[in-house]
C-alpha positions as a Python dict, from the first residue, in 0.01 Angstrom:
ca = {
    (1, 'M'): (0, 0, 0),
    (2, 'N'): (205, 220, -224),
    (3, 'A'): (-42, 379, -466),
    (4, 'R'): (230, 331, -758),
    (5, 'S'): (325, -4, -694),
    (6, 'G'): (51, -166, -479),
    (7, 'R'): (320, -310, -234),
    (8, 'I'): (239, -349, 123),
    (9, 'I'): (427, -91, 340),
    (10, 'I'): (305, -175, 692),
    (11, 'H'): (176, -514, 795),
    (12, 'E'): (38, -610, 1139),
    (13, 'A'): (-168, -940, 1129),
    (14, 'D'): (-374, -851, 1439),
    (15, 'M'): (-396, -476, 1383),
    (16, 'L'): (-689, -265, 1271),
    (17, 'F'): (-565, 77, 1138),
    (18, 'S'): (-828, 333, 1192),
    (19, 'A'): (-662, 664, 1114),
    (20, 'L'): (-418, 765, 825),
    (21, 'A'): (-232, 1083, 745),
    (22, 'F'): (29, 1195, 522),
    (23, 'S'): (280, 1476, 615),
    (24, 'N'): (255, 1794, 397),
    (25, 'D'): (561, 1709, 194),
    (26, 'G'): (444, 1338, 135),
    (27, 'A'): (749, 1207, 290),
    (28, 'T'): (588, 1041, 589),
    (29, 'L'): (279, 842, 656),
    (30, 'A'): (130, 785, 1000),
    (31, 'A'): (-99, 500, 1073),
    (32, 'G'): (-301, 494, 1402),
    (33, 'G'): (-376, 154, 1531),
    (34, 'S'): (-666, -17, 1738),
    (35, 'D'): (-409, -83, 2028),
    (36, 'G'): (-339, 296, 2070),
    (37, 'S'): (-25, 299, 1883),
    (38, 'V'): (94, 510, 1566),
    (39, 'R'): (332, 358, 1305),
    (40, 'L'): (535, 596, 1093),
    (41, 'W'): (650, 499, 743),
    (42, 'N'): (929, 690, 570),
    (43, 'E'): (899, 715, 201),
    (44, 'A'): (1255, 760, 131),
    (45, 'T'): (1381, 450, 328),
    (46, 'S'): (1065, 248, 303),
    (47, 'E'): (1114, 173, 668),
    (48, 'S'): (849, 190, 935),
    (49, 'H'): (860, 219, 1319),
    (50, 'T'): (609, 261, 1602),
    (51, 'I'): (613, 579, 1800),
    (52, 'P'): (506, 571, 2178),
    (53, 'V'): (233, 811, 2176),
    (54, 'G'): (59, 671, 2478),
    (55, 'H'): (-312, 635, 2414),
    (56, 'A'): (-488, 379, 2610),
    (57, 'R'): (-721, 296, 2323),
    (58, 'N'): (-756, 300, 1963),
    (59, 'V'): (-630, 601, 1761),
    (60, 'L'): (-931, 774, 1591),
    (61, 'D'): (-766, 1056, 1385),
    (62, 'L'): (-428, 1191, 1300),
    (63, 'S'): (-293, 1531, 1153),
    (64, 'F'): (49, 1656, 1079),
    (65, 'S'): (144, 2030, 1129),
    (66, 'Y'): (204, 2209, 813),
    (67, 'D'): (575, 2212, 865),
    (68, 'G'): (581, 1837, 937),
    (69, 'K'): (741, 1862, 1286),
    (70, 'K'): (422, 1773, 1499),
    (71, 'L'): (174, 1497, 1471),
    (72, 'A'): (-144, 1539, 1649),
    (73, 'T'): (-325, 1226, 1748),
    (74, 'G'): (-686, 1166, 1910),
    (75, 'G'): (-800, 864, 2079),
    (76, 'G'): (-1082, 655, 2208),
    (77, 'D'): (-939, 733, 2552),
    (78, 'G'): (-1040, 1109, 2499),
    (79, 'A'): (-682, 1234, 2497),
    (80, 'V'): (-528, 1451, 2242),
    (81, 'R'): (-149, 1405, 2215),
    (82, 'I'): (135, 1577, 2034),
    (83, 'W'): (421, 1404, 1897),
    (84, 'D'): (725, 1608, 1841),
    (85, 'L'): (912, 1439, 1559),
    (86, 'D'): (1254, 1634, 1604),
    (87, 'R'): (1263, 1563, 1987),
    (88, 'K'): (1102, 1223, 1963),
    (89, 'R'): (863, 1276, 2261),
    (90, 'S'): (500, 1337, 2317),
    (91, 'Y'): (276, 1541, 2544),
    (92, 'T'): (-85, 1576, 2616),
    (93, 'I'): (-288, 1901, 2564),
    (94, 'S'): (-629, 1749, 2677),
    (95, 'E'): (-779, 1447, 2788),
    (96, 'D'): (-1138, 1357, 2896),
    (97, 'P'): (-1199, 983, 2913),
    (98, 'A'): (-1565, 1034, 2869),
    (99, 'E'): (-1512, 1214, 2536),
    (100, 'P'): (-1355, 1010, 2253),
    (101, 'V'): (-1150, 1246, 2005),
    (102, 'R'): (-1302, 1151, 1670),
    (103, 'A'): (-1150, 1441, 1466),
    (104, 'L'): (-860, 1685, 1448),
    (105, 'E'): (-697, 1914, 1206),
    (106, 'F'): (-393, 2141, 1191),
    (107, 'S'): (-426, 2478, 1008),
    (108, 'R'): (-153, 2612, 799),
    (109, 'E'): (-77, 2847, 1090),
    (110, 'G'): (-39, 2577, 1356),
    (111, 'T'): (-386, 2591, 1498),
    (112, 'L'): (-535, 2256, 1594),
    (113, 'A'): (-884, 2200, 1580),
    (114, 'V'): (-1028, 1921, 1780),
    (115, 'G'): (-1372, 1758, 1791),
    (116, 'G'): (-1498, 1495, 2016),
    (117, 'S'): (-1833, 1346, 2146),
    (118, 'G'): (-1927, 1665, 2306),
    (119, 'N'): (-2078, 1812, 2002),
    (120, 'Q'): (-1829, 2092, 2023),
    (121, 'I'): (-1489, 2202, 1864),
    (122, 'T'): (-1198, 2338, 2031),
    (123, 'L'): (-917, 2557, 1882),
    (124, 'W'): (-571, 2484, 2049),
    (125, 'N'): (-235, 2657, 2062),
    (126, 'V'): (-36, 2337, 2084),
    (127, 'D'): (290, 2502, 2192),
    (128, 'S'): (120, 2685, 2487),
    (129, 'K'): (-129, 2387, 2540),
    (130, 'A'): (-374, 2680, 2555),
    (131, 'I'): (-715, 2707, 2406),
    (132, 'K'): (-726, 2987, 2133),
    (133, 'S'): (-1084, 3076, 2157),
    (134, 'G'): (-1421, 2962, 2303),
    (135, 'L'): (-1588, 2642, 2217),
    (136, 'L'): (-1722, 2632, 1866),
    (137, 'S'): (-2099, 2513, 1939),
    (138, 'G'): (-2365, 2428, 1660),
    (139, 'H'): (-2370, 2048, 1612),
    (140, 'R'): (-2604, 1858, 1802),
    (141, 'D'): (-2412, 1531, 1805),
    (142, 'F'): (-2057, 1437, 1791),
    (143, 'V'): (-1819, 1595, 1553),
    (144, 'S'): (-1683, 1330, 1310),
    (145, 'S'): (-1473, 1527, 1057),
    (146, 'L'): (-1276, 1855, 1021),
    (147, 'R'): (-1083, 2017, 766),
    (148, 'F'): (-937, 2383, 733),
    (149, 'S'): (-956, 2567, 404),
    (150, 'Q'): (-616, 2613, 210),
    (151, 'D'): (-593, 2980, 312),
    (152, 'G'): (-680, 2886, 692),
    (153, 'K'): (-966, 3122, 710),
    (154, 'S'): (-1241, 2870, 710),
    (155, 'L'): (-1305, 2546, 913),
    (156, 'V'): (-1562, 2291, 790),
    (157, 'S'): (-1702, 2031, 1029),
    (158, 'G'): (-1904, 1711, 973),
    (159, 'S'): (-2128, 1560, 1235),
    (160, 'A'): (-2337, 1272, 1348),
    (161, 'D'): (-2619, 1500, 1323),
    (162, 'A'): (-2589, 1495, 945),
    (163, 'T'): (-2497, 1853, 915),
    (164, 'V'): (-2194, 2022, 770),
    (165, 'V'): (-2087, 2364, 941),
    (166, 'V'): (-1873, 2613, 797),
    (167, 'W'): (-1683, 2829, 1048),
    (168, 'D'): (-1480, 3132, 1051),
    (169, 'A'): (-1147, 3024, 1189),
    (170, 'K'): (-1050, 3334, 1317),
    (171, 'S'): (-1374, 3428, 1522),
    (172, 'G'): (-1510, 3109, 1572),
    (173, 'V'): (-1864, 3211, 1441),
    (174, 'A'): (-2052, 2967, 1224),
    (175, 'R'): (-2100, 3101, 899),
    (176, 'A'): (-2334, 2844, 749),
    (177, 'I'): (-2507, 2520, 833),
    (178, 'L'): (-2552, 2299, 544),
    (179, 'R'): (-2819, 2027, 529),
    (180, 'G'): (-2881, 1765, 274),
    (181, 'H'): (-2705, 1436, 420),
    (182, 'T'): (-2928, 1201, 630),
    (183, 'D'): (-2659, 1041, 832),
    (184, 'T'): (-2327, 1114, 992),
    (185, 'V'): (-2081, 1316, 791),
    (186, 'W'): (-1753, 1105, 807),
    (187, 'G'): (-1568, 1315, 556),
    (188, 'A'): (-1506, 1678, 458),
    (189, 'A'): (-1263, 1876, 247),
    (190, 'F'): (-1189, 2186, 59),
    (191, 'S'): (-1095, 2192, -305),
    (192, 'R'): (-766, 2319, -396),
    (193, 'D'): (-908, 2683, -472),
    (194, 'D'): (-1126, 2670, -159),
    (195, 'E'): (-1429, 2715, -384),
    (196, 'T'): (-1582, 2401, -325),
    (197, 'I'): (-1639, 2171, -13),
    (198, 'A'): (-1685, 1785, -61),
    (199, 'T'): (-1842, 1590, 205),
    (200, 'S'): (-1915, 1217, 260),
    (201, 'S'): (-2170, 1053, 462),
    (202, 'E'): (-2282, 719, 623),
    (203, 'D'): (-2608, 786, 397),
    (204, 'G'): (-2397, 652, 102),
    (205, 'T'): (-2380, 994, -76),
    (206, 'V'): (-2088, 1232, -155),
    (207, 'R'): (-2208, 1595, -195),
    (208, 'L'): (-2026, 1902, -335),
    (209, 'W'): (-2119, 2249, -210),
    (210, 'G'): (-2007, 2561, -367),
    (211, 'L'): (-1857, 2780, -113),
    (212, 'D'): (-2067, 3076, -227),
    (213, 'T'): (-2353, 2858, -57),
    (214, 'A'): (-2190, 2879, 273),
    (215, 'N'): (-2041, 3233, 211),
    (216, 'T'): (-2140, 3576, 337),
    (217, 'Y'): (-1996, 3909, 174),
    (218, 'P'): (-1987, 4186, 412),
    (219, 'L'): (-2041, 4503, 225),
    (220, 'G'): (-1947, 4720, 515),
    (221, 'E'): (-2070, 4877, 834),
    (222, 'N'): (-2333, 5117, 942),
    (223, 'P'): (-2316, 5376, 1232),
    (224, 'G'): (-2618, 5232, 1362),
    (225, 'K'): (-2810, 4910, 1338),
    (226, 'S'): (-2966, 4836, 997),
    (227, 'E'): (-3326, 4810, 1029),
    (228, 'A'): (-3433, 4820, 655),
    (229, 'V'): (-3284, 4685, 364),
    (230, 'A'): (-3389, 4674, -20),
    (231, 'F'): (-3243, 4603, -362),
    (232, 'S'): (-3289, 4825, -664),
    (233, 'P'): (-3487, 4659, -956),
    (234, 'D'): (-3168, 4616, -1157),
    (235, 'G'): (-3002, 4455, -849),
    (236, 'A'): (-2696, 4656, -870),
    (237, 'T'): (-2757, 4862, -565),
    (238, 'V'): (-2876, 4788, -203),
    (239, 'A'): (-3025, 5079, 10),
    (240, 'T'): (-3027, 5044, 390),
    (241, 'G'): (-3169, 5251, 681),
    (242, 'N'): (-3037, 5247, 1037),
    (243, 'T'): (-3103, 5344, 1386),
    (244, 'E'): (-2920, 5678, 1354),
    (245, 'G'): (-3152, 5815, 1088),
    (246, 'N'): (-2910, 5758, 785),
    (247, 'V'): (-2998, 5608, 455),
    (248, 'S'): (-2707, 5447, 273),
    (249, 'L'): (-2661, 5319, -83),
    (250, 'W'): (-2432, 5030, -161),
    (251, 'D'): (-2301, 4978, -511),
    (252, 'L'): (-2253, 4602, -572),
    (253, 'R'): (-2019, 4672, -883),
    (254, 'T'): (-1776, 4883, -692),
    (255, 'R'): (-1843, 4770, -345),
    (256, 'K'): (-1858, 5147, -237),
    (257, 'S'): (-2136, 5326, -42),
    (258, 'R'): (-2259, 5654, -3),
    (259, 'T'): (-2494, 5816, 245),
    (260, 'L'): (-2778, 6039, 179),
    (261, 'P'): (-2824, 6365, 364),
    (262, 'K'): (-2965, 6312, 703),
    (263, 'H'): (-3350, 6427, 675),
    (264, 'H'): (-3518, 6184, 923),
    (265, 'M'): (-3514, 6293, 1277),
    (266, 'D'): (-3528, 5922, 1417),
    (267, 'A'): (-3436, 5582, 1313),
    (268, 'V'): (-3505, 5480, 930),
    (269, 'T'): (-3723, 5180, 985),
    (270, 'A'): (-3833, 5117, 614),
    (271, 'V'): (-3692, 5139, 274),
    (272, 'A'): (-3820, 5060, -77),
    (273, 'F'): (-3725, 5116, -444),
    (274, 'S'): (-3949, 5245, -704),
    (275, 'P'): (-4018, 5012, -982),
    (276, 'D'): (-3807, 5244, -1217),
    (277, 'G'): (-3516, 5248, -967),
    (278, 'E'): (-3500, 5625, -973),
    (279, 'S'): (-3629, 5688, -641),
    (280, 'I'): (-3665, 5542, -296),
    (281, 'A'): (-3921, 5573, -26),
    (282, 'T'): (-3830, 5565, 329),
    (283, 'G'): (-4029, 5542, 679),
    (284, 'S'): (-3914, 5660, 1008),
    (285, 'A'): (-3960, 5635, 1373),
    (286, 'D'): (-4019, 6013, 1353),
    (287, 'G'): (-4364, 5931, 1174),
    (288, 'T'): (-4275, 6063, 838),
    (289, 'V'): (-4249, 5903, 485),
    (290, 'R'): (-4006, 6065, 250),
    (291, 'L'): (-3959, 6023, -132),
    (292, 'W'): (-3581, 6049, -224),
    (293, 'N'): (-3461, 6147, -561),
    (294, 'L'): (-3144, 5941, -620),
    (295, 'A'): (-2988, 6172, -902),
    (296, 'T'): (-3010, 6479, -676),
    (297, 'N'): (-3003, 6318, -335),
    (298, 'E'): (-3301, 6551, -247),
    (299, 'S'): (-3612, 6418, -63),
    (300, 'S'): (-3955, 6555, 7),
    (301, 'I'): (-4219, 6439, 264),
    (302, 'I'): (-4509, 6237, 139),
    (303, 'P'): (-4805, 6336, 363),
    (304, 'M'): (-4946, 6000, 446),
    (305, 'G'): (-5083, 6133, 760),
    (306, 'H'): (-4933, 5873, 1026),
    (307, 'S'): (-4938, 5999, 1382),
    (308, 'N'): (-4663, 5759, 1520),
    (309, 'K'): (-4381, 5544, 1394),
    (310, 'V'): (-4380, 5424, 1047),
    (311, 'A'): (-4293, 5073, 1037),
    (312, 'S'): (-4310, 4945, 659),
    (313, 'V'): (-4339, 5118, 303),
    (314, 'A'): (-4412, 4952, -33),
    (315, 'F'): (-4449, 5037, -394),
    (316, 'R'): (-4762, 4894, -589),
    (317, 'P'): (-4636, 4669, -896),
    (318, 'P'): (-4576, 4728, -1188),
    (319, 'N'): (-4552, 5098, -1210),
    (320, 'G'): (-4534, 5222, -855),
    (321, 'S'): (-4826, 5470, -892),
    (322, 'T'): (-4927, 5395, -538),
    (323, 'L'): (-4727, 5384, -207),
    (324, 'A'): (-4867, 5173, 102),
    (325, 'S'): (-4738, 5246, 449),
    (326, 'A'): (-4825, 5130, 804),
    (327, 'G'): (-4723, 5191, 1152),
    (328, 'M'): (-4781, 5214, 1534),
    (329, 'D'): (-5089, 5429, 1477),
    (330, 'K'): (-5265, 5104, 1365),
    (331, 'T'): (-5343, 5207, 1024),
    (332, 'V'): (-5264, 5113, 655),
    (333, 'R'): (-5241, 5416, 424),
    (334, 'L'): (-5208, 5449, 43),
    (335, 'W'): (-5074, 5747, -137),
    (336, 'D'): (-5178, 5809, -506),
    (337, 'F'): (-4895, 5974, -693),
    (338, 'T'): (-5139, 6093, -974),
    (339, 'T'): (-5397, 6256, -742),
    (340, 'K'): (-5157, 6344, -473),
    (341, 'K'): (-5395, 6212, -202),
    (342, 'N'): (-5364, 5974, 91),
    (343, 'R'): (-5642, 5735, 244),
    (344, 'I'): (-5672, 5479, 493),
    (345, 'V'): (-5736, 5123, 406),
    (346, 'E'): (-5976, 4943, 647),
    (347, 'M'): (-5772, 4642, 699),
    (348, 'G'): (-5938, 4578, 1039),
    (349, 'H'): (-5632, 4555, 1271),
    (350, 'T'): (-5666, 4666, 1637),
    (351, 'D'): (-5298, 4729, 1729),
    (352, 'T'): (-4975, 4819, 1555),
    (353, 'V'): (-4927, 4725, 1187),
    (354, 'N'): (-4575, 4591, 1139),
    (355, 'E'): (-4546, 4545, 766),
    (356, 'V'): (-4721, 4586, 448),
    (357, 'A'): (-4644, 4400, 112),
    (358, 'F'): (-4804, 4409, -238),
    (359, 'S'): (-4855, 4078, -441),
    (360, 'P'): (-4628, 4059, -741),
    (361, 'D'): (-4890, 4174, -981),
    (362, 'G'): (-5004, 4454, -763),
    (363, 'S'): (-5362, 4296, -714),
    (364, 'K'): (-5346, 4236, -348),
    (365, 'L'): (-5199, 4423, -30),
    (366, 'A'): (-5139, 4242, 275),
    (367, 'S'): (-5041, 4351, 629),
    (368, 'G'): (-4917, 4173, 953),
    (369, 'S'): (-4988, 4322, 1305),
    (370, 'R'): (-4931, 4305, 1674),
    (371, 'D'): (-5293, 4188, 1686),
    (372, 'T'): (-5177, 3841, 1575),
    (373, 'T'): (-5354, 3849, 1231),
    (374, 'A'): (-5268, 3917, 860),
    (375, 'Q'): (-5501, 4089, 654),
    (376, 'V'): (-5531, 4095, 275),
    (377, 'W'): (-5697, 4350, 83),
    (378, 'D'): (-5822, 4337, -284),
    (379, 'M'): (-5666, 4628, -479),
    (380, 'I'): (-5890, 4575, -779),
    (381, 'T'): (-6230, 4558, -595),
    (382, 'D'): (-6111, 4776, -320),
    (383, 'K'): (-6264, 4537, -55),
    (384, 'H'): (-6134, 4337, 220),
    (385, 'L'): (-6038, 3996, 108),
    (386, 'V'): (-5954, 3768, 414),
    (387, 'K'): (-5825, 3761, 744),
    (388, 'L'): (-5554, 3509, 837),
    (389, 'A'): (-5564, 3408, 1200),
    (390, 'G'): (-5340, 3129, 1354),
    (391, 'S'): (-5047, 3296, 1489),
    (392, 'T'): (-5022, 3301, 1868),
    (393, 'K'): (-4827, 3645, 1882),
    (394, 'S'): (-4758, 3960, 1696),
    (395, 'V'): (-4724, 3924, 1307),
    (396, 'N'): (-4393, 4094, 1229),
    (397, 'A'): (-4345, 4005, 883),
    (398, 'V'): (-4575, 3929, 557),
    (399, 'T'): (-4460, 3844, 221),
    (400, 'F'): (-4629, 3717, -93),
    (401, 'R'): (-4514, 3403, -269),
    (402, 'D'): (-4738, 3453, -565),
    (403, 'E'): (-5099, 3603, -594),
    (404, 'N'): (-5260, 3307, -431),
    (405, 'S'): (-5022, 3251, -123),
    (406, 'L'): (-4868, 3465, 147),
    (407, 'A'): (-4619, 3381, 406),
    (408, 'T'): (-4608, 3538, 773),
    (409, 'G'): (-4343, 3552, 1039),
    (410, 'S'): (-4436, 3579, 1408),
    (411, 'V'): (-4312, 3653, 1741),
    (412, 'D'): (-4411, 3283, 1819),
    (413, 'A'): (-4098, 3180, 1614),
    (414, 'T'): (-4292, 3021, 1340),
    (415, 'L'): (-4338, 3098, 965),
    (416, 'R'): (-4657, 3019, 815),
    (417, 'L'): (-4756, 2972, 437),
    (418, 'W'): (-5125, 3054, 360),
    (419, 'D'): (-5374, 2981, 94),
    (420, 'I'): (-5539, 3316, 25),
    (421, 'G'): (-5825, 3157, -116),
    (422, 'T'): (-5910, 2933, 162),
    (423, 'G'): (-5748, 3136, 451),
    (424, 'K'): (-5589, 2819, 579),
    (425, 'I'): (-5246, 2734, 665),
    (426, 'V'): (-5054, 2533, 397),
    (427, 'R'): (-4735, 2471, 579),
    (428, 'A'): (-4564, 2578, 897),
    (429, 'F'): (-4180, 2633, 913),
    (430, 'K'): (-4010, 2593, 1252),
    (431, 'G'): (-3646, 2628, 1349),
    (432, 'H'): (-3603, 2977, 1488),
    (433, 'K'): (-3565, 3010, 1867),
    (434, 'W'): (-3719, 3345, 1912),
    (435, 'E'): (-3930, 3593, 1729),
    (436, 'I'): (-3912, 3641, 1333),
    (437, 'D'): (-3850, 3986, 1227),
    (438, 'T'): (-3809, 3962, 863),
    (439, 'M'): (-3872, 3725, 576),
    (440, 'A'): (-3853, 3732, 201),
    (441, 'F'): (-3909, 3495, -109),
    (442, 'S'): (-3670, 3439, -403),
    (443, 'H'): (-3823, 3569, -736),
    (444, 'D'): (-3919, 3212, -844),
    (445, 'G'): (-4096, 3136, -512),
    (446, 'E'): (-3864, 2834, -440),
    (447, 'I'): (-3652, 2982, -150),
    (448, 'L'): (-3799, 3134, 161),
    (449, 'A'): (-3558, 3332, 384),
    (450, 'S'): (-3618, 3456, 744),
    (451, 'G'): (-3430, 3640, 1008),
    (452, 'G'): (-3497, 3708, 1372),
    (453, 'T'): (-3381, 3800, 1722),
    (454, 'D'): (-3208, 3460, 1767),
    (455, 'G'): (-2941, 3602, 1538),
    (456, 'T'): (-2994, 3359, 1261),
    (457, 'L'): (-3065, 3410, 893),
    (458, 'R'): (-3260, 3079, 782),
    (459, 'I'): (-3308, 2948, 424),
    (460, 'W'): (-3605, 2716, 372),
    (461, 'E'): (-3738, 2520, 84),
    (462, 'A'): (-4065, 2660, 12),
    (463, 'D'): (-4247, 2344, -112),
    (464, 'T'): (-4142, 2122, 166),
    (465, 'G'): (-4057, 2336, 458),
    (466, 'N'): (-3709, 2189, 478),
    (467, 'A'): (-3442, 2397, 636),
    (468, 'L'): (-3146, 2434, 401),
    (469, 'I'): (-2888, 2681, 531),
    (470, 'T'): (-2867, 2859, 865),
    (471, 'W'): (-2617, 3170, 883),
    (472, 'S'): (-2541, 3275, 1246),
    (473, 'Y'): (-2503, 3646, 1343),
    (474, 'T'): (-2398, 3798, 1663),
    (475, 'D'): (-2729, 3996, 1723),
    (476, 'T'): (-3072, 4021, 1572),
    (477, 'V'): (-3126, 3996, 1173),
    (478, 'Y'): (-3378, 4285, 1117),
    (479, 'A'): (-3401, 4289, 743),
    (480, 'I'): (-3353, 4086, 433),
    (481, 'A'): (-3427, 4123, 71),
    (482, 'F'): (-3342, 3904, -239),
    (483, 'R'): (-3190, 4045, -535),
    (484, 'P'): (-3424, 4052, -851),
    (485, 'H'): (-3407, 3735, -1051),
    (486, 'S'): (-3132, 3596, -819),
    (487, 'K'): (-3069, 3392, -515),
    (488, 'I'): (-2871, 3638, -350),
    (489, 'I'): (-2974, 3793, -36),
    (490, 'A'): (-2878, 4141, 142),
    (491, 'S'): (-2922, 4132, 505),
    (492, 'G'): (-2881, 4397, 788),
    (493, 'G'): (-2916, 4361, 1146),
    (494, 'A'): (-2822, 4477, 1504),
    (495, 'D'): (-2445, 4405, 1453),
    (496, 'K'): (-2436, 4720, 1227),
    (497, 'T'): (-2320, 4539, 918),
    (498, 'V'): (-2451, 4481, 575),
    (499, 'R'): (-2406, 4147, 424),
    (500, 'L'): (-2477, 3951, 85),
    (501, 'H'): (-2546, 3582, 94),
    (502, 'N'): (-2537, 3368, -199),
    (503, 'V'): (-2798, 3065, -160),
    (504, 'D'): (-2760, 2920, -517),
    (505, 'P'): (-2670, 2569, -509),
    (506, 'L'): (-2344, 2458, -665),
    (507, 'D'): (-2411, 2457, -1058),
    (508, 'E'): (-2433, 2110, -1189),
    (509, 'T'): (-2225, 2192, -1474),
    (510, 'V'): (-1953, 2351, -1258),
    (511, 'A'): (-1962, 2059, -1008),
    (512, 'L'): (-1930, 1789, -1275),
    (513, 'S'): (-1644, 1970, -1449),
    (514, 'K'): (-1457, 1980, -1120),
    (515, 'V'): (-1513, 1612, -1053),
    (516, 'C'): (-1394, 1524, -1408),
    (517, 'R'): (-1068, 1723, -1358),
    (518, 'A'): (-1011, 1563, -1020),
    (519, 'V'): (-1056, 1203, -1139),
    (520, 'N'): (-906, 1257, -1491),
    (521, 'R'): (-1179, 1028, -1665),
    (522, 'D'): (-1535, 999, -1772),
    (523, 'L'): (-1783, 861, -1529),
    (524, 'S'): (-1850, 487, -1587),
    (525, 'A'): (-2173, 366, -1723),
    (526, 'D'): (-2309, 269, -1378),
    (527, 'E'): (-2208, 608, -1240),
    (528, 'R'): (-2374, 801, -1525),
    (529, 'T'): (-2717, 588, -1458),
    (530, 'V'): (-2701, 675, -1089),
    (531, 'Y'): (-2593, 1031, -1079),
    (532, 'L'): (-2697, 1137, -1446),
    (533, 'P'): (-3016, 949, -1529),
    (534, 'N'): (-3111, 1178, -1801),
    (535, 'Q'): (-2784, 1151, -1979),
    (536, 'A'): (-2718, 785, -1918),
    (537, 'T'): (-2594, 721, -2276),
    (538, 'E'): (-2406, 1028, -2324),
    (539, 'P'): (-2037, 1119, -2212),
    (540, 'A'): (-2032, 1305, -1885),
    (541, 'C'): (-1697, 1467, -1913),
    (542, 'A'): (-1571, 1652, -2212),
    (543, 'T'): (-1268, 1495, -2382),
    (544, 'G'): (-1005, 1627, -2609),
}
């Protein structure tokens, strides 16, 4: 029907039209039928006619090329056909009777994305009938919807596995997996400014996702693999250490970086900012710990006394008067900046200590070891507090949620949240395929982030253990850190890049504003009751 007049423009008594698409200029409407045919309706002449695209079964999706010269059709017969509107003929670019084509989409540049029952997406050059890149794999069930961003740089896909995946259209790398729907995602679309993704699902919901939720912001490349990363207390600077022995500082305001003089003789494996942000401590595979003055770029060795690789360093909150370190010599050590003395903390480990961390209030010190345990030390009483045993392999990462709970990440691919008081596991987080190398809590403890050798950075809801977002890398994620009082994460890994990720959900006010502008009306009383129960009697959209 015409949206202005409501008049019928195509009528077939025995036909079910299963797919519709307008050309980019709005001049032509294509309708795919259950008999495998396609009808074209012309806006200027109000005439329609059938084109012989040749599908043996129903047409499941349609897409016009940006210039309107080609129409792609996908059918239940597993065929992808291209209709040349100028030459008035069609040709087939792929066909597999066992794989119905449920979704396809042209990019502005002419690339055709095709999704079927095989859980994968193929990017085609329709002129040469050649695949442009390898298969995009990430879904666990058939691909039900596809849409390119306005700038053509991103592709969003929905699936029967209830997930939404955002892809880099050029490289074919999955940038994010968005979870929230509970059934097949039948529709996905970008806003006009590419800042928001809307999805609709069989579960009866429509969701809005801020593209920042799915985005990564590359800060730049390191000459070596990034093994350590930390935010400054004010959140304005990211410090990284890499396998080449370099320490780099990244200014988030200018997006510029500077590299400190190379004083370590081996890989920089640990980095931490002092609470005042004026210095950083670094640990290295050369067995040393250095304290850097960021105003002068000078460093001096802190005589911690390690005899082998230093794996981790941490300043004690709130004033940084003590520095903790750990390493391959199986020890945890403390340096007192007031007395200028170091001592060994008898944590009880029998193998390499991979990481140390202080609780937010500085009252406790935790460590994780290759001996499969995590240990907690009471800094107030100066006594061993509890041994956390439950991992089946090396504990690579430890991080406090608060003073009473600690999370551990292990080579057994499992994250565990522990109650320090009882020494028992509260919750297990499973999803990584291989070992976990790094993890961190957001400042409010609501979000847990983890990275590992499976090349993923995963975002979890701490209270439920639900997986929220998965970012895919090309190699191991070695280090992550949350920006203070923020949901922004810095990450570093074996791909030699340093990236920022925003895990904040789309702000409700911003989302509502976008919806109001799109529909050009206030929400109905029923809609306000369902979607804004706390504002059921108030206008949802600004007027005037």
